[in-house]
C-alpha positions in Angstrom: 289.2 -152.1 -73.3 291.8 -149.7 -71.6 292.1 -146.3 -73.4 288.6 -147.1 -75.6 286.7 -144.0 -76.2 283.7 -144.4 -73.8 280.4 -143.0 -75.5 277.8 -142.1 -72.7 274.3 -144.2 -73.2 271.1 -142.2 -73.7 269.7 -140.4 -70.9 267.6 -143.3 -68.7 263.8 -142.4 -68.1 262.2 -143.2 -65.2 258.2 -142.7 -64.2 257.8 -139.5 -62.2 261.4 -138.4 -62.2 263.9 -136.5 -64.3 267.3 -137.9 -65.0 269.8 -135.4 -63.7 272.9 -137.3 -64.8 275.7 -139.9 -63.9 277.8 -140.2 -60.4 280.8 -140.5 -60.6 280.7 -138.5 -64.3 281.6 -140.7 -67.2 285.3 -140.2 -68.1 285.9 -139.8 -71.9 287.9 -142.9 -72.5 288.8 -146.6 -70.6 290.5 -146.3 -67.4 292.8 -149.2 -66.2 290.4 -150.0 -63.7 286.6 -151.2 -63.3 284.0 -148.6 -62.3 280.4 -148.0 -61.9 278.2 -145.1 -62.4 274.5 -144.5 -60.5 272.0 -142.7 -62.4 270.4 -139.6 -60.5 267.3 -139.0 -60.5 264.8 -135.7 -59.3 261.4 -136.6 -58.4 258.9 -134.4 -60.4 256.2 -132.3 -58.9 252.5 -132.3 -60.9 250.0 -129.5 -60.8 246.7 -130.3 -58.7 243.8 -128.2 -59.5 241.0 -128.0 -56.9 237.6 -127.2 -58.4 235.4 -125.8 -55.6 231.6 -126.5 -56.2 228.5 -125.4 -54.7 227.9 -127.5 -51.3 231.2 -126.8 -49.6 235.0 -126.7 -49.3 237.8 -129.2 -50.4 240.8 -128.8 -48.2 244.0 -131.0 -49.2 246.6 -132.0 -47.2 249.9 -133.1 -49.1 252.9 -135.3 -47.4 256.1 -135.3 -49.3 258.2 -138.3 -49.5 260.3 -136.8 -46.5 257.0 -136.4 -44.5 256.7 -132.9 -45.1 252.8 -131.7 -45.0 251.1 -128.7 -45.8 247.4 -127.9 -46.1 245.7 -125.9 -49.2 241.7 -124.9 -50.5 243.5 -123.7 -53.6 245.7 -125.2 -56.8 249.0 -126.4 -55.9 251.5 -128.8 -56.7 252.6 -132.2 -55.2 255.7 -134.9 -55.6 255.3 -137.9 -57.3 254.4 -140.9 -55.1 253.4 -138.3 -52.5 250.2 -138.7 -50.1 247.4 -136.5 -50.7 244.5 -136.6 -48.1 241.1 -135.1 -48.8 238.8 -133.5 -46.3 235.8 -131.6 -47.0 233.5 -129.2 -45.4 229.8 -128.9 -46.1 227.7 -125.9 -46.3 224.4 -125.7 -44.4 221.6 -127.4 -46.6 224.3 -130.0 -48.5 225.6 -133.7 -48.2 228.6 -134.6 -49.2 228.3 -137.5 -52.0 232.2 -138.4 -52.7 235.1 -137.2 -54.0 236.0 -137.0 -58.0 239.9 -136.9 -58.8 241.1 -137.7 -62.4 244.3 -137.3 -64.4 245.0 -134.6 -67.0 244.6 -137.9 -69.4 240.9 -138.7 -67.5 242.1 -141.7 -65.8 240.1 -141.8 -62.5 242.2 -141.8 -59.7 241.1 -144.4 -56.8 240.2 -142.9 -53.7 241.9 -144.7 -50.4 240.9 -143.7 -46.8 239.8 -140.4 -48.0 243.2 -139.8 -50.0 245.4 -141.4 -52.9 248.9 -141.6 -54.1 250.1 -138.6 -56.6 250.6 -140.0 -60.0 253.2 -138.6 -62.8 250.8 -136.5 -64.2 248.9 -133.9 -63.4 245.5 -134.1 -61.5 241.6 -132.4 -61.1 240.0 -132.8 -57.6 236.7 -132.3 -57.1 233.3 -133.5 -55.2 229.7 -134.3 -55.3 227.4 -132.3 -53.2 223.6 -133.1 -52.9 221.5 -130.0 -51.7 219.2 -131.3 -48.5 215.1 -131.6 -49.5 212.9 -130.3 -46.8 209.3 -129.9 -46.3 207.3 -126.7 -46.7 204.0 -126.8 -45.0 201.4 -124.0 -45.1 198.5 -123.6 -42.8 194.9 -122.0 -43.9 193.6 -121.3 -40.7 190.5 -119.5 -38.9 192.0 -116.2 -36.8 189.1 -116.7 -34.6 189.4 -120.4 -33.9 192.5 -121.6 -35.2 190.9 -124.7 -37.1 191.6 -125.1 -40.7 189.6 -123.1 -43.2 191.5 -125.1 -46.2 193.7 -128.4 -46.3 197.2 -127.2 -45.6 199.6 -126.9 -48.4 202.9 -129.4 -48.3 205.8 -129.4 -50.8 209.2 -131.0 -50.8 212.0 -128.4 -52.1 215.7 -128.5 -52.3 217.8 -126.4 -50.2 218.1 -122.6 -51.7 214.8 -123.2 -53.7 212.6 -120.3 -54.1 209.0 -121.1 -53.6 205.7 -118.8 -54.1 202.2 -120.0 -53.2 199.3 -118.0 -53.6 196.7 -118.3 -50.7 193.2 -119.7 -51.4 190.3 -117.3 -52.0 188.2 -115.3 -49.2 185.8 -118.2 -47.8 182.3 -117.2 -46.5 183.4 -113.8 -45.1 187.0 -114.6 -44.1 190.0 -113.7 -46.0 193.8 -114.6 -45.8 196.1 -112.3 -44.2 199.0 -113.3 -46.5 197.8 -113.3 -50.4 201.1 -115.0 -51.6 203.9 -116.8 -49.5 206.8 -116.7 -50.7 210.6 -117.0 -49.8 213.3 -119.7 -50.0 213.8 -122.8 -48.5 216.2 -122.9 -45.9 218.3 -125.8 -44.4 215.1 -127.2 -42.0 211.8 -127.9 -42.5 209.2 -124.5 -42.7 205.9 -124.3 -41.2 204.3 -121.2 -42.2 200.5 -120.2 -40.8 197.9 -118.2 -42.9 195.3 -116.5 -40.8 192.1 -115.8 -42.4 190.4 -112.7 -40.8 186.6 -111.8 -40.3 185.3 -109.3 -43.0 183.7 -106.1 -41.6 180.6 -105.0 -43.0 178.4 -101.9 -42.9 175.1 -102.0 -41.0 172.8 -98.9 -41.9 169.9 -98.1 -39.4 167.1 -96.5 -40.7 165.2 -94.9 -37.6 162.4 -93.5 -39.5 161.7 -90.6 -37.4 162.7 -92.2 -34.5 165.9 -91.4 -32.1 168.6 -93.6 -31.6 169.9 -93.8 -28.0 173.0 -95.3 -25.6 175.5 -95.0 -28.2 173.9 -96.5 -31.1 174.6 -94.6 -34.6 172.8 -94.9 -38.0 175.9 -96.2 -39.6 178.1 -98.8 -37.7 179.7 -102.1 -38.4 179.8 -105.8 -37.4 182.1 -108.3 -37.9 181.9 -111.6 -39.5 181.6 -114.6 -36.7 180.3 -112.2 -34.2 176.7 -111.9 -33.4 175.9 -108.0 -33.7 172.5 -107.3 -31.1 170.3 -104.7 -32.8 169.0 -101.5 -30.5 166.1 -102.6 -28.4 163.0 -100.4 -27.6 165.4 -99.0 -24.7 167.8 -97.9 -27.5 165.4 -95.8 -29.8 162.4 -93.5 -29.2 159.8 -91.9 -31.2 157.2 -89.6 -29.7 153.9 -91.0 -29.9 154.7 -94.5 -31.0 155.9 -98.0 -29.7 158.9 -99.6 -31.5 158.0 -102.8 -33.6 161.2 -103.9 -34.5 164.1 -104.0 -37.3 163.3 -105.1 -40.7 165.2 -105.3 -43.9 162.5 -103.3 -45.9 160.0 -101.2 -45.5 157.0 -103.6 -45.8 158.1 -105.0 -42.6 157.6 -108.8 -44.0 158.7 -111.6 -42.0 159.9 -111.5 -38.1 161.9 -108.9 -36.8 165.4 -108.8 -36.5 166.9 -108.8 -33.0 170.3 -109.1 -34.1 172.3 -110.2 -36.9 173.4 -113.7 -36.4 177.6 -114.7 -36.6 177.0 -116.3 -40.0 176.1 -113.3 -41.6 178.1 -111.8 -44.6 177.4 -108.4 -46.4 176.4 -105.0 -45.5 172.9 -104.7 -43.9 170.0 -102.2 -44.3 167.6 -102.6 -41.4 164.5 -100.4 -41.1 162.5 -99.6 -37.7 158.9 -100.2 -37.7 156.5 -97.9 -35.8 153.1 -98.6 -34.3 151.1 -95.3 -33.5 150.1 -95.3 -29.7 146.9 -94.4 -28.8 146.3 -90.9 -26.8 144.4 -91.4 -23.4 142.9 -88.5 -21.8 143.8 -88.0 -18.0 141.0 -88.2 -16.0 141.4 -84.2 -15.1 141.1 -83.0 -18.9 139.4 -79.7 -18.5 138.5 -78.5 -22.0 139.4 -74.8 -23.3 136.6 -75.4 -25.8 134.3 -78.1 -27.5 132.0 -81.3 -26.4 132.9 -84.1 -23.7 130.4 -87.3 -23.5 131.2 -90.1 -21.5 133.3 -91.8 -24.0 134.9 -89.6 -26.1 136.1 -85.5 -26.4 136.1 -83.3 -29.3 138.8 -80.9 -28.6 140.2 -77.8 -30.5 143.4 -76.3 -29.9 146.4 -74.7 -31.5 147.9 -77.4 -33.9 151.2 -74.9 -33.4 151.0 -75.7 -29.5 152.8 -79.1 -28.1 150.5 -82.1 -27.7 148.2 -81.7 -25.4 149.0 -85.1 -23.6 152.3 -86.5 -22.8 153.4 -88.6 -25.5 150.3 -88.3 -27.7 151.0 -86.3 -31.0 148.8 -83.5 -31.7 145.1 -84.5 -32.6 141.9 -82.9 -32.5 139.9 -86.3 -31.4 141.0 -88.2 -28.0 139.3 -91.1 -27.2 138.4 -91.2 -23.1 140.1 -94.2 -21.5 138.2 -95.9 -18.7 
C-alpha cells in the first residue's frame, strides 16, 4: 500500500556472477505508483592454473564475453562463460596425448575442439605427453672387411633415456675400438659401429750367427689378419753356411716356416737353421806346407788368418773337388 515501508529482499544469487544492487534503488516506502527494480550483476573471474610438464608447452587463449582475447602460458584468470582455447607446442622427442582440465572441486571439464567454457570456479590445466621411442643399433664389425664379428645389438629406448652397452670381448686377435658404448637416446634412431681392430704381435728372429739384410731386424712385429713373410736366403747370410729356413725351436722339428699366416695370433720366436757348406779347394791351390794327393789336401795355416778359401771357415782338412 501507499506509504508502507519497503523491506529490501535478500541479495539474489546467480552462478558466475556477483550481485551489485538494484536499479533503480529501492525507496524506503511505497510510492503512489507501480515501479520495477532490476538486479545488477558483475561477472566473476576465476583463476586458471597451468601446470607445464615435460614434453611440451601449453598456451591458452582466453576470449571474454565482449570478444576480447589474450594468450598466455602462465597462470591467469578468465571470466565466467569465457571461451578458453588450448594449444600445445610439443618438445622434440615427445608426442602429445591429451589435455587434462579439472575444476577446484575435482570435476573434469569436457574439451570440445581444443577448448572449453570457463566454469564458475577455479580450474587447473595440464597435458599428457609421451616420450617417443627409438631404436639403438650397435654393429660389431671387422675393421679389415666390414663384416660382422658379432651379431648386432638392438634395444628400444625412450627419448632422453641413457644407455651404456659393454662391447663383446676380443675375438681371435681382434679387439673392440670402443669398450663401452654410452650416450642418451635422441629424437631419432641411433646406429653405432664398433670396429674390431687387429692386434699387433711381437716377432723375434734369432739369426744364430747370421746377419739379417734388406731391412729385416731381429725384433719386429706382425699384424693379425695379414701374412708376414719371413726373410729368405737372400735376406740373411752366414759365412760358410747355407740357410735352412726358420723354425719355432732349435731342434728344427717339422717343416720350416716361410711366413706367419694371416690367421696366426700371439708372439713368435723363430730360429734360423744353418747347414755347413763343404769347402772346395780351387784348382790352382798352392800349398805353403803339407801334402797333396789326387783327392785330398792336408794343409796347415795360421788359425788367426782369414779363411783360406772364399766362403769357407778356418779348416785344416780340405776336400779337393773334381
